[in-house]
MARMARTOR-671439 format. One record per atom (N, C-alpha, C): z, y, x negated; atom name; residue number from 1; residue in three letters. Coordinates in nm, 3 decimals. Atoms other than C-alpha are relative to their C-alpha. Layout:
      c3      c2      c1  a   k   r
       Z       Y       X CA NUM ala
...
***
This chain:
      c3      c2      c1  a   k   r
   0.069   0.087  -0.016  N   1 unk
   0.951   1.448   0.234 CA   1 unk
  -0.121   0.021   0.050  C   1 unk
   0.144  -0.037  -0.048  N   2 unk
   0.657   1.580   0.409 CA   2 unk
  -0.093  -0.017  -0.118  C   2 unk
   0.046  -0.005   0.139  N   3 unk
   0.522   1.674   0.027 CA   3 unk
  -0.017  -0.102  -0.065  C   3 unk
   0.023   0.101   0.049  N   4 unk
   0.602   1.371  -0.093 CA   4 unk
  -0.076  -0.081   0.056  C   4 unk
   0.088   0.101  -0.061  N   5 unk
   0.431   1.165   0.146 CA   5 unk
  -0.151   0.051  -0.005  C   5 unk
   0.111  -0.030   0.012  N   6 unk
   0.137   1.377   0.131 CA   6 unk
  -0.068  -0.002  -0.186  C   6 unk
   0.063   0.027   0.066  N   7 unk
   0.121   1.346  -0.213 CA   7 unk
  -0.047  -0.149  -0.080  C   7 unk
   0.012   0.099  -0.024  N   8 unk
   0.171   0.980  -0.174 CA   8 unk
  -0.150  -0.027   0.016  C   8 unk
   0.125  -0.003  -0.106  N   9 unk
  -0.124   0.985   0.052 CA   9 unk
  -0.113   0.021  -0.081  C   9 unk
   0.151  -0.051   0.089  N  10 unk
  -0.393   1.149  -0.196 CA  10 unk
   0.000  -0.097  -0.137  C  10 unk
  -0.041   0.076   0.136  N  11 unk
  -0.237   0.959  -0.494 CA  11 unk
  -0.038  -0.174   0.074  C  11 unk
   0.017   0.121  -0.064  N  12 unk
  -0.315   0.608  -0.285 CA  12 unk
  -0.118   0.055   0.007  C  12 unk
   0.156  -0.036   0.001  N  13 unk
  -0.649   0.757  -0.179 CA  13 unk
  -0.108  -0.012  -0.110  C  13 unk
   0.026   0.012   0.155  N  14 unk
  -0.753   0.795  -0.563 CA  14 unk
  -0.022  -0.108  -0.030  C  14 unk
   0.025   0.162   0.072  N  15 unk
  -0.665   0.492  -0.679 CA  15 unk
  -0.051  -0.058   0.051  C  15 unk
   0.110   0.133  -0.045  N  16 unk
  -0.831   0.266  -0.455 CA  16 unk
  -0.103   0.054   0.006  C  16 unk
   0.168   0.008  -0.013  N  17 unk
  -1.143   0.436  -0.451 CA  17 unk
  -0.068   0.011  -0.169  C  17 unk
   0.029   0.046   0.113  N  18 unk
  -1.108   0.431  -0.850 CA  18 unk
   0.002  -0.161   0.003  C  18 unk
   0.018   0.096   0.002  N  19 unk
  -1.007   0.114  -0.834 CA  19 unk
  -0.123  -0.110   0.080  C  19 unk
   0.114   0.024  -0.143  N  20 unk
  -1.233  -0.016  -0.553 CA  20 unk
  -0.135   0.003  -0.127  C  20 unk
   0.131   0.014   0.098  N  21 unk
  -1.533   0.102  -0.818 CA  21 unk
   0.023  -0.035  -0.138  C  21 unk
  -0.022   0.083   0.103  N  22 unk
  -1.400  -0.085  -1.118 CA  22 unk
  -0.029  -0.158   0.073  C  22 unk
   0.008   0.144  -0.027  N  23 unk
  -1.365  -0.382  -0.900 CA  23 unk
  -0.186  -0.046   0.045  C  23 unk
   0.118  -0.035   0.004  N  24 unk
  -1.697  -0.326  -0.786 CA  24 unk
  -0.110  -0.018  -0.112  C  24 unk
   0.071  -0.023   0.106  N  25 unk
  -1.852  -0.269  -1.101 CA  25 unk
   0.057  -0.119  -0.151  C  25 unk
   0.009   0.038   0.180  N  26 unk
  -1.666  -0.377  -1.458 CA  26 unk
   0.066  -0.114   0.064  C  26 unk
  -0.079   0.141   0.043  N  27 unk
  -1.398  -0.629  -1.340 CA  27 unk
  -0.066  -0.114   0.101  C  27 unk
   0.060   0.123  -0.033  N  28 unk
  -1.676  -0.827  -1.170 CA  28 unk
  -0.024  -0.112  -0.123  C  28 unk
   0.029   0.103   0.126  N  29 unk
  -1.742  -0.979  -1.567 CA  29 unk
   0.156  -0.058  -0.031  C  29 unk
  -0.135   0.017   0.112  N  30 unk
  -1.350  -0.990  -1.637 CA  30 unk
   0.091  -0.115   0.114  C  30 unk
  -0.102   0.128  -0.117  N  31 unk
  -1.209  -1.200  -1.330 CA  31 unk
  -0.101  -0.076   0.064  C  31 unk
   0.069   0.073  -0.059  N  32 unk
  -1.297  -1.470  -1.083 CA  32 unk
  -0.081   0.045   0.116  C  32 unk
   0.031  -0.088  -0.130  N  33 unk
  -1.459  -1.414  -0.748 CA  33 unk
   0.121  -0.005   0.061  C  33 unk
  -0.125   0.004  -0.070  N  34 unk
  -1.112  -1.574  -0.604 CA  34 unk
   0.029   0.119  -0.035  C  34 unk
  -0.084  -0.116   0.048  N  35 unk
  -0.961  -1.313  -0.814 CA  35 unk
  -0.024   0.149   0.035  C  35 unk
   0.094  -0.150  -0.050  N  36 unk
  -1.178  -1.048  -0.701 CA  36 unk
   0.049   0.050   0.150  C  36 unk
  -0.028  -0.039  -0.132  N  37 unk
  -1.151  -1.090  -0.353 CA  37 unk
   0.129   0.019   0.050  C  37 unk
  -0.105   0.005  -0.049  N  38 unk
  -0.757  -1.100  -0.400 CA  38 unk
  -0.015   0.223  -0.023  C  38 unk
   0.006  -0.121  -0.011  N  39 unk
  -0.792  -0.772  -0.546 CA  39 unk
  -0.077   0.112   0.035  C  39 unk
   0.049  -0.089  -0.146  N  40 unk
  -0.984  -0.590  -0.297 CA  40 unk
   0.021  -0.008   0.104  C  40 unk
  -0.109   0.057  -0.089  N  41 unk
  -0.713  -0.692  -0.051 CA  41 unk
   0.089   0.115  -0.013  C  41 unk
  -0.129  -0.089   0.050  N  42 unk
  -0.466  -0.480  -0.222 CA  42 unk
  -0.093   0.109  -0.031  C  42 unk
   0.085  -0.103  -0.071  N  43 unk
  -0.773  -0.194  -0.226 CA  43 unk
   0.013   0.024   0.080  C  43 unk
   0.076  -0.075  -0.166  N  44 unk
  -0.847  -0.170   0.118 CA  44 unk
   0.193   0.044   0.008  C  44 unk
  -0.090  -0.022  -0.084  N  45 unk
  -0.460  -0.241   0.220 CA  45 unk
   0.075   0.182  -0.066  C  45 unk
   0.045  -0.116   0.079  N  46 unk
  -0.429   0.068  -0.053 CA  46 unk
   0.025   0.134   0.082  C  46 unk
   0.041  -0.140  -0.065  N  47 unk
  -0.640   0.308   0.137 CA  47 unk
   0.009  -0.023   0.133  C  47 unk
  -0.045  -0.057  -0.117  N  48 unk
  -0.560   0.222   0.489 CA  48 unk
   0.133   0.092   0.013  C  48 unk
  -0.180  -0.040  -0.020  N  49 unk
  -0.181   0.305   0.391 CA  49 unk
  -0.028   0.140  -0.028  C  49 unk
   0.070  -0.118   0.021  N  50 unk
  -0.378   0.641   0.237 CA  50 unk
   0.014   0.096   0.094  C  50 unk
   0.086  -0.091  -0.115  N  51 unk
  -0.510   0.757   0.555 CA  51 unk
   0.116   0.015   0.088  C  51 unk
  -0.096  -0.002  -0.080  N  52 unk
  -0.226   0.651   0.735 CA  52 unk
   0.125   0.100  -0.034  C  52 unk
  -0.106  -0.100   0.031  N  53 unk
   0.017   0.880   0.539 CA  53 unk
  -0.044   0.103  -0.011  C  53 unk
   0.075  -0.208   0.000  N  54 unk
  -0.216   1.173   0.531 CA  54 unk
   0.033   0.042   0.166  C  54 unk
  -0.007  -0.064  -0.139  N  55 unk
  -0.210   1.157   0.891 CA  55 unk
   0.200   0.016   0.047  C  55 unk
  -0.177   0.025  -0.012  N  56 unk
   0.199   1.086   0.873 CA  56 unk
   0.074   0.140  -0.034  C  56 unk
  -0.052  -0.141   0.057  N  57 unk
   0.250   1.365   0.655 CA  57 unk
  -0.064   0.113   0.071  C  57 unk
   0.062  -0.039  -0.098  N  58 unk
   0.037   1.549   0.860 CA  58 unk
   0.082   0.068   0.096  C  58 unk
  -0.026  -0.015  -0.151  N  59 unk
   0.183   1.530   1.210 CA  59 unk
   0.167  -0.023   0.002  C  59 unk
  -0.177  -0.026  -0.054  N  60 unk
   0.567   1.462   1.164 CA  60 unk
   0.022   0.089  -0.080  C  60 unk
  -0.035  -0.111   0.064  N  61 unk
   0.802   1.677   1.113 CA  61 unk
   0.127  -0.034  -0.126  C  61 unk
  -0.108   0.059   0.063  N  62 unk
   1.065   1.426   0.938 CA  62 unk
   0.120   0.085  -0.046  C  62 unk
  -0.124   0.012   0.054  N  63 unk
   1.327   1.551   1.052 CA  63 unk
   0.110  -0.094   0.043  C  63 unk
  -0.080   0.116  -0.048  N  64 unk
   1.504   1.229   1.138 CA  64 unk
   0.004  -0.093  -0.040  C  64 unk
   0.013   0.112   0.103  N  65 unk
   1.586   0.928   0.952 CA  65 unk
  -0.110  -0.099  -0.001  C  65 unk
   0.074   0.087  -0.025  N  66 unk
   1.371   0.728   1.124 CA  66 unk
  -0.166   0.043  -0.038  C  66 unk
   0.145  -0.041   0.076  N  67 unk
   1.035   0.957   1.065 CA  67 unk
   0.019  -0.039  -0.178  C  67 unk
  -0.014   0.015   0.132  N  68 unk
   1.170   0.947   0.685 CA  68 unk
  -0.025  -0.137  -0.050  C  68 unk
   0.007   0.143   0.030  N  69 unk
   1.209   0.573   0.659 CA  69 unk
  -0.117  -0.071   0.044  C  69 unk
   0.112   0.054  -0.035  N  70 unk
   0.875   0.525   0.849 CA  70 unk
  -0.056   0.053  -0.119  C  70 unk
   0.059  -0.026   0.092  N  71 unk
   0.736   0.705   0.540 CA  71 unk
  -0.007  -0.087  -0.167  C  71 unk
  -0.077   0.042   0.127  N  72 unk
   0.939   0.543   0.260 CA  72 unk
   0.018  -0.195  -0.008  C  72 unk
   0.039   0.126  -0.013  N  73 unk
   0.835   0.165   0.383 CA  73 unk
  -0.116   0.008  -0.016  C  73 unk
   0.112   0.028   0.052  N  74 unk
   0.536   0.234   0.369 CA  74 unk
  -0.062   0.044  -0.141  C  74 unk
   0.026  -0.087   0.119  N  75 unk
   0.486   0.425   0.055 CA  75 unk
   0.093  -0.130  -0.080  C  75 unk
  -0.074   0.096   0.092  N  76 unk
   0.751   0.124  -0.115 CA  76 unk
  -0.070  -0.145   0.048  C  76 unk
   0.081   0.099  -0.038  N  77 unk
   0.576  -0.148   0.065 CA  77 unk
  -0.156   0.024  -0.039  C  77 unk
   0.144  -0.028   0.063  N  78 unk
   0.206  -0.049  -0.012 CA  78 unk
   0.009  -0.011  -0.187  C  78 unk
   0.054  -0.060   0.210  N  79 unk
   0.287   0.030  -0.426 CA  79 unk
   0.036  -0.229   0.025  C  79 unk
  -0.034   0.123   0.104  N  80 unk
   0.463  -0.341  -0.434 CA  80 unk
  -0.085  -0.073   0.048  C  80 unk
   0.103   0.090  -0.096  N  81 unk
   0.185  -0.526  -0.203 CA  81 unk
  -0.137   0.038  -0.152  C  81 unk
   0.123  -0.031   0.129  N  82 unk
  -0.121  -0.354  -0.443 CA  82 unk
   0.050  -0.024  -0.073  C  82 unk
  -0.037   0.000   0.152  N  83 unk
   0.002  -0.343  -0.729 CA  83 unk
   0.014  -0.127  -0.035  C  83 unk
  -0.026   0.111   0.034  N  84 unk
   0.159  -0.673  -0.717 CA  84 unk
  -0.174  -0.074   0.002  C  84 unk
   0.129   0.078  -0.030  N  85 unk
  -0.203  -0.815  -0.614 CA  85 unk
  -0.056   0.041  -0.135  C  85 unk
   0.064  -0.028   0.128  N  86 unk
  -0.369  -0.607  -0.910 CA  86 unk
   0.020  -0.065  -0.090  C  86 unk
  -0.055   0.043   0.111  N  87 unk
  -0.157  -0.759  -1.147 CA  87 unk
  -0.038  -0.148   0.028  C  87 unk
   0.060   0.177  -0.034  N  88 unk
  -0.198  -1.118  -0.960 CA  88 unk
  -0.153  -0.018  -0.056  C  88 unk
   0.129   0.041   0.016  N  89 unk
  -0.566  -1.074  -0.983 CA  89 unk
  -0.038  -0.017  -0.145  C  89 unk
   0.005  -0.018   0.117  N  90 unk
  -0.557  -0.984  -1.355 CA  90 unk
   0.131  -0.105  -0.091  C  90 unk
  -0.095   0.076   0.024  N  91 unk
  -0.264  -1.256  -1.399 CA  91 unk
  -0.028  -0.078  -0.153  C  91 unk
   0.081   0.127   0.072  N  92 unk
  -0.483  -1.528  -1.636 CA  92 unk
  -0.014   0.092  -0.113  C  92 unk
   0.074  -0.101   0.073  N  93 unk
  -0.637  -1.274  -1.824 CA  93 unk
   0.125   0.061  -0.112  C  93 unk
  -0.081  -0.059   0.053  N  94 unk
  -0.336  -1.106  -1.938 CA  94 unk
   0.147  -0.031   0.008  C  94 unk
  -0.092   0.105   0.053  N  95 unk
  -0.114  -1.408  -1.969 CA  95 unk
   0.157   0.098   0.085  C  95 unk
  -0.117  -0.046  -0.084  N  96 unk
   0.147  -1.245  -1.651 CA  96 unk
   0.042  -0.105   0.050  C  96 unk
  -0.052   0.154  -0.085  N  97 unk
   0.381  -1.522  -1.528 CA  97 unk
   0.008   0.099   0.139  C  97 unk
   0.006   0.012  -0.142  N  98 unk
   0.291  -1.552  -1.152 CA  98 unk
   0.133   0.004   0.092  C  98 unk
  -0.175   0.018  -0.057  N  99 unk
   0.671  -1.675  -1.073 CA  99 unk
   0.068   0.115   0.047  C  99 unk
  -0.023  -0.097   0.009  N 100 unk
   0.759  -1.301  -1.140 CA 100 unk
  -0.064   0.092   0.101  C 100 unk
   0.073  -0.024  -0.092  N 101 unk
   0.487  -1.159  -0.936 CA 101 unk
  -0.018   0.010   0.156  C 101 unk
   0.008   0.090  -0.110  N 102 unk
   0.426  -1.413  -0.668 CA 102 unk
   0.105   0.079   0.132  C 102 unk
  -0.073  -0.030  -0.151  N 103 unk
   0.720  -1.282  -0.421 CA 103 unk
   0.033   0.132   0.006  C 103 unk
   0.006  -0.155  -0.006  N 104 unk
   0.690  -0.886  -0.492 CA 104 unk
  -0.081   0.016   0.134  C 104 unk
   0.120  -0.048  -0.117  N 105 unk
   0.324  -0.897  -0.280 CA 105 unk
   0.073  -0.038   0.150  C 105 unk
  -0.075   0.057  -0.159  N 106 unk
   0.545  -1.097   0.047 CA 106 unk
   0.070   0.165   0.019  C 106 unk
  -0.090  -0.082  -0.015  N 107 unk
   0.817  -0.837   0.024 CA 107 unk
  -0.082   0.137   0.040  C 107 unk
   0.083  -0.149  -0.015  N 108 unk
   0.549  -0.508  -0.028 CA 108 unk
  -0.042  -0.037   0.136  C 108 unk
   0.065   0.062  -0.179  N 109 unk
   0.369  -0.716   0.355 CA 109 unk
   0.127   0.032   0.071  C 109 unk
  -0.098  -0.089  -0.097  N 110 unk
   0.708  -0.666   0.480 CA 110 unk
   0.045   0.085  -0.020  C 110 unk
  -0.022  -0.211   0.032  N 111 unk
   0.808  -0.307   0.383 CA 111 unk
  -0.113   0.023   0.096  C 111 unk
   0.078  -0.097  -0.101  N 112 unk
   0.490  -0.227   0.555 CA 112 unk
   0.013  -0.081   0.162  C 112 unk
   0.002  -0.031  -0.110  N 113 unk
   0.528  -0.390   0.842 CA 113 unk
   0.133   0.046   0.088  C 113 unk
  -0.087  -0.053  -0.091  N 114 unk
   0.830  -0.293   0.897 CA 114 unk
   0.025   0.200   0.017  C 114 unk
   0.082  -0.126  -0.001  N 115 unk
   0.673   0.058   0.843 CA 115 unk
  -0.026   0.010   0.135  C 115 unk
   0.089  -0.048  -0.146  N 116 unk
   0.460   0.019   1.111 CA 116 unk
   0.133  -0.038   0.133  C 116 unk
  -0.124   0.063  -0.110  N 117 unk
   0.776  -0.171   1.345 CA 117 unk
   0.108   0.142   0.053  C 117 unk
  -0.069  -0.142   0.019  N 118 unk
   0.980   0.163   1.236 CA 118 unk
  -0.116   0.099   0.058  C 118 unk
   0.074  -0.091  -0.016  N 119 unk
   0.682   0.403   1.330 CA 119 unk
  -0.066  -0.034   0.196  C 119 unk
   0.008   0.034  -0.213  N 120 unk
   0.637   0.199   1.722 CA 120 unk
   0.079   0.074   0.041  C 120 unk
  -0.143  -0.026  -0.029  N 121 unk
   0.997   0.279   1.769 CA 121 unk
  -0.019   0.130   0.035  C 121 unk
   0.069  -0.187   0.011  N 122 unk
   0.897   0.662   1.659 CA 122 unk
  -0.028   0.025   0.171  C 122 unk
   0.097  -0.044  -0.097  N 123 unk
   0.633   0.653   1.929 CA 123 unk
   0.106  -0.019   0.152  C 123 unk
  -0.062   0.130  -0.166  N 124 unk
   0.860   0.398   2.227 CA 124 unk
   0.097   0.160  -0.003  C 124 unk
  -0.176  -0.084  -0.008  N 125 unk
   1.192   0.659   2.141 CA 125 unk
  -0.056   0.116   0.053  C 125 unk
  -0.008  -0.136   0.027  N 126 unk
   1.046   1.022   2.130 CA 126 unk
  -0.165   0.020   0.107  C 126 unk
   0.103  -0.066  -0.077  N 127 unk
   0.750   1.014   2.364 CA 127 unk
   0.020  -0.124   0.106  C 127 unk
  -0.031   0.100  -0.112  N 128 unk
   0.928   0.767   2.624 CA 128 unk
  -0.136  -0.044   0.112  C 128 unk
   0.110   0.136  -0.072  N 129 unk
   0.651   0.485   2.664 CA 129 unk
   0.077  -0.044   0.130  C 129 unk
***
């Protein structure tokens, strides 16, 4: 699980830099200002969670299901949240039905929140706060 977490951390970090650069330059001509702002939120959250996953991958031992579930929730939640926002930003241009993508974004957000809640529980449980 440690390797998977670190791989996703690096992949999300790399993707957020690449997509952020496209958003700052090429995508300005393709999508509206409002859609670009949403796109940038997806990029920002992907980078935040890349950094968190990197820290978790370096510091957790992944000996408990709680440690594993923290990273699983963050990996899956970030993917659902950010990638659905990317597609929603281009939904008009690519004729993607928003009825399908719309519910995926909050599900991803909920999974990220659960990941953070599990991490909070982990800190309380293992550090005897």
